[in-house]
C-alpha positions as CSV (number, residue, x, y, z in Angstrom):
1,X,0.0,0.0,0.0
2,X,1.2,3.5,-0.9
3,X,-0.2,6.1,1.4
4,X,-0.8,9.7,0.3
5,X,-1.3,12.7,2.7
6,X,-3.6,15.7,2.4
7,X,-4.3,18.0,5.3
8,X,-7.8,19.1,4.2
9,X,-9.3,16.0,2.9
10,X,-12.8,16.0,1.2
11,X,-14.4,14.4,-1.9
12,X,-13.3,16.1,-5.1
13,X,-10.2,17.8,-3.6
14,X,-6.8,17.9,-5.3
15,X,-3.6,16.3,-4.1
16,X,-0.7,18.7,-3.7
17,X,1.7,19.1,-6.6
18,X,4.3,17.0,-4.8
19,X,1.9,14.2,-4.0
20,X,0.3,14.3,-7.5
21,X,3.8,14.0,-9.1
22,X,4.6,11.0,-7.0
23,X,1.2,9.4,-7.8
24,X,1.1,9.8,-11.6
25,X,4.8,10.1,-12.6
26,X,6.6,7.8,-10.1
27,X,3.8,5.3,-9.5
28,X,2.2,5.8,-12.9
29,X,-1.4,5.9,-11.6
30,X,-4.2,6.7,-14.0
31,X,-7.8,7.9,-13.9
32,X,-10.0,5.4,-12.0
33,X,-7.1,3.8,-10.2
34,X,-7.6,3.2,-6.5
35,X,-5.3,5.0,-4.1
36,X,-5.1,5.3,-0.3
37,X,-5.0,8.6,1.6
38,X,-5.1,10.1,5.1
39,X,-5.4,13.6,6.6
40,X,-3.3,12.6,9.5
41,X,-6.2,12.4,12.0
42,X,-6.2,8.7,12.5
43,X,-8.0,7.2,9.5
44,X,-6.9,5.7,6.2
45,X,-9.4,6.1,3.3
46,X,-9.6,4.4,-0.1
47,X,-10.5,6.6,-3.1
48,X,-10.0,6.7,-6.8
49,X,-8.4,9.2,-9.2
50,X,-11.4,11.1,-10.6
51,X,-9.4,13.4,-12.9
52,X,-5.9,14.6,-13.8
53,X,-5.5,18.1,-14.9
54,X,-2.1,19.8,-15.5
55,X,-0.5,16.9,-13.6
56,X,-2.7,17.5,-10.6
57,X,-4.7,14.6,-9.2
58,X,-8.4,15.1,-8.2
59,X,-9.8,12.4,-6.0
60,X,-13.3,11.0,-5.8
61,X,-15.5,9.5,-3.0
62,X,-13.8,8.7,0.3
63,X,-14.3,5.2,1.9
64,X,-13.1,4.6,5.4
65,X,-10.6,1.7,5.3
66,X,-8.9,1.7,8.7
67,X,-9.1,3.8,11.8
68,X,-6.6,4.1,14.6
69,X,-8.2,6.5,17.1
70,X,-6.9,6.1,20.6
71,X,-8.7,6.9,23.9
72,X,-5.5,8.2,25.5
73,X,-3.3,10.9,23.9
74,X,0.4,10.2,24.3
75,X,2.8,13.2,24.6
76,X,6.6,13.3,24.8
77,X,8.5,16.5,25.8
78,X,12.1,16.0,24.9
79,X,15.2,18.1,24.9
80,X,16.8,19.0,21.5
81,X,19.9,17.1,20.9
82,X,23.3,18.7,20.0
83,X,23.3,16.7,16.7
84,X,20.3,17.7,14.5
85,X,20.2,14.4,12.7
86,X,19.8,12.5,15.9
87,X,16.7,14.5,16.8
88,X,15.3,14.1,13.3
89,X,15.9,10.3,13.6
90,X,13.9,10.4,16.9
91,X,11.0,12.3,15.2
92,X,10.9,9.8,12.4
93,X,10.8,6.8,14.8
94,X,8.4,8.4,17.2
95,X,5.9,8.9,14.4
96,X,6.3,5.2,13.4
97,X,5.5,4.2,17.0
98,X,2.3,6.3,17.0
99,X,3.1,9.2,19.4
100,X,0.4,11.8,19.3
101,X,2.2,15.0,20.4
102,X,5.8,16.1,20.6
103,X,7.2,19.2,22.5
104,X,10.8,20.1,21.9
105,X,12.2,21.2,25.3
106,X,14.9,23.7,26.1
107,X,16.6,22.7,29.4
108,X,19.6,24.1,31.3
109,X,21.9,21.6,29.7
110,X,20.4,21.7,26.2
111,X,23.2,22.4,23.7
112,X,20.9,23.4,20.8
113,X,18.0,25.8,21.0
114,X,16.8,26.1,17.4
115,X,14.6,23.9,15.3
116,X,13.3,24.3,11.7
117,X,9.6,23.4,12.2
118,X,8.9,23.4,8.5
119,X,11.6,20.8,8.0
120,X,10.3,18.8,11.0
121,X,6.8,18.8,9.6
122,X,8.1,17.2,6.3
123,X,9.9,14.6,8.3
124,X,6.8,13.7,10.2
125,X,4.6,13.5,7.1
126,X,7.2,11.3,5.3
127,X,7.4,8.9,8.3
128,X,3.6,8.8,8.5
129,X,3.3,7.7,4.9
130,X,6.2,5.2,5.0
131,X,4.9,3.5,8.2
132,X,1.2,3.6,7.2
133,X,0.4,5.4,10.5
134,X,-2.6,7.6,9.8
135,X,-2.0,9.8,12.9
136,X,0.3,12.7,12.3
137,X,1.9,13.9,15.5
138,X,1.3,17.4,16.7
139,X,4.6,19.2,16.9
140,X,4.6,22.1,19.3
141,X,6.9,25.2,19.4
142,X,10.1,24.9,21.3
143,X,9.3,25.4,25.0
144,X,11.4,26.3,28.0
145,X,11.4,23.6,30.7
146,X,10.0,25.8,33.4
147,X,7.2,27.1,31.2
148,X,6.3,23.5,30.1
149,X,6.3,22.0,33.6
150,X,4.1,24.8,35.0
151,X,1.4,24.1,32.4
152,X,1.7,20.3,31.9
153,X,2.2,18.7,35.3
154,X,-1.0,16.6,35.3
155,X,-0.5,12.9,34.2
156,X,3.2,13.8,33.5
157,X,6.3,11.9,34.6
158,X,10.0,12.7,34.2
159,X,12.8,10.3,33.3
160,X,16.2,11.2,34.7
161,X,19.5,9.6,35.9
162,X,19.8,11.3,39.3
163,X,20.1,9.0,42.4
164,X,16.6,9.7,43.6
165,X,13.6,7.5,44.2
166,X,12.1,6.4,40.9
167,X,9.7,3.7,39.6
168,X,9.8,1.8,36.3
169,X,7.9,3.7,33.6
170,X,6.1,0.5,32.5
171,X,4.8,0.0,36.1
172,X,3.8,3.6,36.3
173,X,1.9,3.4,33.1
174,X,0.1,0.3,34.2
175,X,-1.2,2.2,37.3
176,X,-2.8,4.9,35.1
177,X,-6.6,4.7,35.0
178,X,-9.3,6.9,33.6
179,X,-6.9,9.4,32.1
180,X,-7.2,11.3,28.8
181,X,-3.5,12.0,28.2
182,X,-0.1,10.9,29.4
183,X,3.2,12.8,29.1
184,X,6.8,11.7,29.5
185,X,9.7,14.3,29.8
186,X,13.1,13.4,28.5
187,X,16.2,15.6,29.3
188,X,19.3,16.5,27.3
189,X,22.6,14.7,27.0
190,X,23.8,16.2,30.3
191,X,20.5,15.2,32.0
192,X,18.1,17.5,33.9
193,X,19.9,19.6,36.5
194,X,19.3,19.2,40.2
195,X,17.3,22.4,40.2
196,X,15.1,21.1,37.4
197,X,14.4,17.9,39.3
198,X,13.5,19.8,42.4
199,X,11.1,21.9,40.4
200,X,9.4,18.7,39.0
201,X,9.0,17.4,42.6
202,X,7.4,20.7,43.6
203,X,4.7,20.0,40.9
204,X,4.3,16.4,42.1
205,X,5.6,14.9,38.9
206,X,6.6,11.3,39.2
207,X,10.2,10.4,38.5
208,X,10.6,7.2,36.4
209,X,13.3,4.9,35.2
210,X,13.5,3.7,31.6
211,X,16.3,1.2,31.7
212,X,19.2,-0.1,33.8
213,X,21.6,1.4,31.3
214,X,22.2,5.1,30.6
215,X,20.5,6.0,27.4
216,X,21.1,8.8,24.8
217,X,18.4,11.4,24.7
218,X,16.9,10.1,21.4
219,X,17.1,6.5,22.6
220,X,15.3,7.3,25.8
221,X,12.7,9.1,23.8
222,X,12.1,6.0,21.6
223,X,11.9,3.7,24.7
224,X,9.3,6.0,26.3
225,X,7.3,6.2,23.0
226,X,7.3,2.5,22.7
227,X,6.1,1.9,26.2
228,X,3.3,4.4,25.9
229,X,2.2,2.9,22.6
230,X,2.3,-0.6,24.0
231,X,0.7,-0.1,27.4
232,X,-1.8,2.8,27.0
C-alpha cells in the first residue's frame, strides 16, 4: 500500500503538486485507479483518481478503510539534541510508533536551541506515509522547561538519571486509570539539572526509570514512546 497525505481531505479535492507527481509520474497511476489517503487524523481512506488536470490529481469519493483513534493521547516532551540528525531520527521513529504529540524542550543543559519546524513537519509526514500510520503527531513550538512544567504537570512523569527515588515507567503506566492523556519528559545529554528535578518534585511529577543502562536522549525518547504505545 502506498499512502498519500492531504491535510484538508474531502471528496473532489486535489492532491498537492508533490503528491500528484509521485502518484502519476513515479507510481504511474491513472484515472479510475484506486489510491489510499489520510489527513493525519487517524483514518486511512480508499478513493480513486477522478481526474488529472495539468498533472494535478483530483480524488473521488472517500471510503473509510482503517481507523486508529486512541482513547489516551500520548505526549513526549524531549530536549533538543546537539546533533540535529539524531533529533530528526527520533522524530521519524516516534511517528512510526504512534506518538500523538511532541514538544521540543529547552533545558539548562540543552546544547541546541533552534529547530526548523517546516523541515520537521516534512519529516513527520514522510514517516507517517512510510509507516502507514494515519495519525500525524502534533509538533509544538520549542518550549522552555520551566514554562512547560508549570502548564503540563497533570499525568506527567520525568525520566532522569539522578540518584533519587524512581519507579519503572512501565509500572507507572500500568497504574494509570481513567486518564485522557499521558506525558513523559526526557532531558538533554547532560540530563536535567538538580534544580530542574527539584522543580518537578514541587509539581508532584513522578520520577521514572526507563532502563538499567544510561541512554542517549533520542534512545530514551524512543523507549518512552514504545512503552506508551504498547501499554496505553
